[in-house]
C-alpha positions, -999 to +999 in steps of 0.1 A: +291+069+452+314+039+451+298+007+437+271+027+419+261+012+386+244+029+357+221+011+333+209+023+300+171+024+297+153+024+264+124+049+269+106+034+238+097+004+260+073+028+277+059+042+245+086+069+240+096+087+208+085+076+173+118+067+157+109+035+137+099+035+101+063+030+093+051-005+087+034-014+053+000-015+071+005+020+085+014+033+050-016+015+035-040+029+061-025+064+056-030+062+019-066+051+023-071+083+043-055+104+016-023+110+036+004+110+009+036+128+000+025+152-027+036+187-037+011+209-055+040+230-066+051+202-090+017+202-107+016+240-110+051+241-125+043+213-150+011+230-161+029+263-167+056+245-187+031+225-206+012+256-216+044+273-228+053+241-247+019+239-264+021+276-274+056+271-288+045+241-309+010+252-320+015+290-318+014+294-356-018+273-358-035+293-331-025+325-347-041+314-380-073+304-362-076+338-345-070+356-378-096+334-395-122+343-368-116+380-372-116+379-409-150+360-409-165+387-387-156+415-411-161+396-443-193+376-436-210+389-405-212+427-410-243+425-433-258+394-416-295+395-407-297+397-370-322+369-362-323+344-334-315+316-358-286+334-374-271+345-341-274+310-326-258+295-357-229+320-356-222+313-319-222+276-325-197+280-353-175+303-333-177+280-303-165+251-323-136+272-338-126+284-303-126+248-290-104+237-320-082+268-312-077+258-275-077+220-280-038+217-283-033+239-252-058+222-230-049+187-243-012+188-237-017+206-203-043+181-191-023+150-202+010+162-185-009+172-154-023+137-152+011+121-157+029+142-131+001+135-106+003+098-112+041+099-109+037+114-074+009+094-059-001+067-084-037+057-089-058+066-058-095+070-053-106+078-018-134+100-003-117+103+031-101+136+023-134+153+012-155+138+040-166+167+063-151+165+098-163+188+126-128+185+142-114+205+113-134+236+122-122+236+158-110+272+164-083+262+189-069+236+166-071+260+136-052+287+156-025+261+163-022+252+127-019+288+116+012+293+139+026+258+134+061+252+120+046+238+088+026+270+082+058+290+088+076+269+062+048+274+037+050+311+043+087+312+036+082+292+005+056+317-008+079+346-001+109+329-018+087+321-048+076+357-051+111+370-048+124+346-075+095+355-099+100+392-093+137+389-100+132+370-132+106+395-145+128+424-136+160+410-151+141+400-183+124+433-188+156+452-179+175+432-205+150+442-232+150+479-223+165+489-256+139+469-275+111+487-256+125+520-267+123+510-304+087+498-303+075+531-315+093+526-348+078+492-357+044+481-369+017+463-350+027+428-361+063+435-350+050+447-316+029+416-313+058+393-322+080+411-297+054+408-269+049+371-277+086+364-277+091+382-244+061+364-229+074+330-240+109+338-226+095+349-193+072+318-192+101+294-198+123+311-171+095+312-145+083+277-153+119+263-150+125+281-117+092+269-103+099+233-114+133+233-096+117+247-065+089+222-068+114+193-069+129+205-036+094+210-022+085+174-032+115+161-013+105+182+017+069+169+015+082+133+013+104+139+043+076+154+063+053+126+053+078+099+064+083+118+096+045+119+103+042+081+097+070+072+121+060+048+149+073+039+183+083+003+191+052+000+213+030+009+183+046-017+161+041-043+188+004-033+192-001-034+155+014-069+153-008-080+181-039-066+163-029-084+131-016-117+145-034-118+178-021-116+213+006-143+217-008-153+251-043-158+237-029-176+207-009-199+230-040-207+250-060-214+219-033-238+206-032-255+240-069-259+240-068-273+204-040-298+214-061-309+244-092-315+223-071-334+197-056-355+225-090-363+239-103-374+204-072-395+200-077-412+234-113-419+225-100-440+196-077-462+217-105-486+229-113-492+192-077-504+184-069-540+176-034-538+192-011-513+210+025-517+200+049-503+227+086-496+233+076-505+262+077-472+282+087-445+257+064-451+227+029-465+221+012-468+187-024-480+183-033-499+152-067-508+137-075-530+107-107-538+090-102-559+059-136-549+044-128-511+046-091-507+047-063-517+023-037-517+051-036-513+089-042-477+101-026-458+129-054-443+150-034-431+180+002-427+191+020-411+220+053-407+239+062-409+276+031-398+296+007-402+266+021-436+259+015-446+296-021-433+294-027-453+262-015-485+279-038-478+308-068-473+285-060-504+265-059-524+297-092-509+309-109-519+276-093-552+269-071-540+240-040-562+237-006-546+242+024-561+224+060-550+231+081-545+200+107-518+205+120-514+169+085-516+153+070-491+179+098-466+173+096-470+135+058-465+134+060-435+158+087-417+138+075-425+102+037-422+103+011-398+116-023-404+130-047-414+102-019-428+080-016-464+069+014-485+080+045-478+057+048-505+031+082-518+043+066-525+077+036-545+064+053-578+072+062-570+108+027-555+115+010-585+098+028-609+121+018-588+152-019-587+141-018-624+133-005-632+167-032-610+183-060-625+163-047-660+172-048-652+209-083-638+206-095-667+185-104-645+156-102-656+119-096-628+094 
């Protein structure tokens, strides 16, 4: 149609899509609820690599400890009197030896697991995630979660992980097929060394592959987390209102505060010694009590309508009004209510007060 105009309309003004980055408050609230970007794959891969690392470093020590335990059984325990006390003592000694044997493995693994967990989420202590919620056992919601896109992605990840591990195991074992054929010609210690070497080789390959996949999984989890935290423009506005207060309400509160302050100021006008005016634009009320004040004090001031109202109150209560344009403007611009007169204006104010006291017949 001729003359037809088209205007772009932002649907976010009506609540629309969530395309805005999350505010700091939204992130903080999500963190308190345990909603963070974390990949359990990273922890699993690091734990596996830590175990392989500890076995590589302390393998010799652990081997010696195991041999010592077996030697003790055959050398010292075969003719032992089987009594409750002896058996208890033996298990205590063996338990301590086993703890010493496993200490390097568990220590390194535990420390690295803590480090990688802290690197992902930092320090966080919240009970929100373990608090039971009946909404989580909703069968309809559970059915939707099973067939959601996130569940499908997790399924694909599991399949891909199994394929990679199967390939690494197959390729490693196939590469050692000649060594397997020669195992019948070597002694038990050689067989043990071969199995240990093969296991370590497989562990390093699988751990490295899992760590690489875990790094990609962490990036994916972070992307999904950021996506879940996105907000619409309306949500950002609502959050700002909740934090700062509704602008309309805040405006009304400020207006009421200004009105109350104006009323208190006007109540002080009848107590003034003099009102200095511009004569129509400015009015400044001064009060001086030599026994309490070091200098005259400004107890009220106003402009235009307020100045007019001050003059009317001064006339009603018999407060003298003096016209002095430069002095009224200077006092209005340079001092606030409750301040004393600026020092360089002492002389001019003193002359005005002296004139007022003289007309009233006062002696101060």
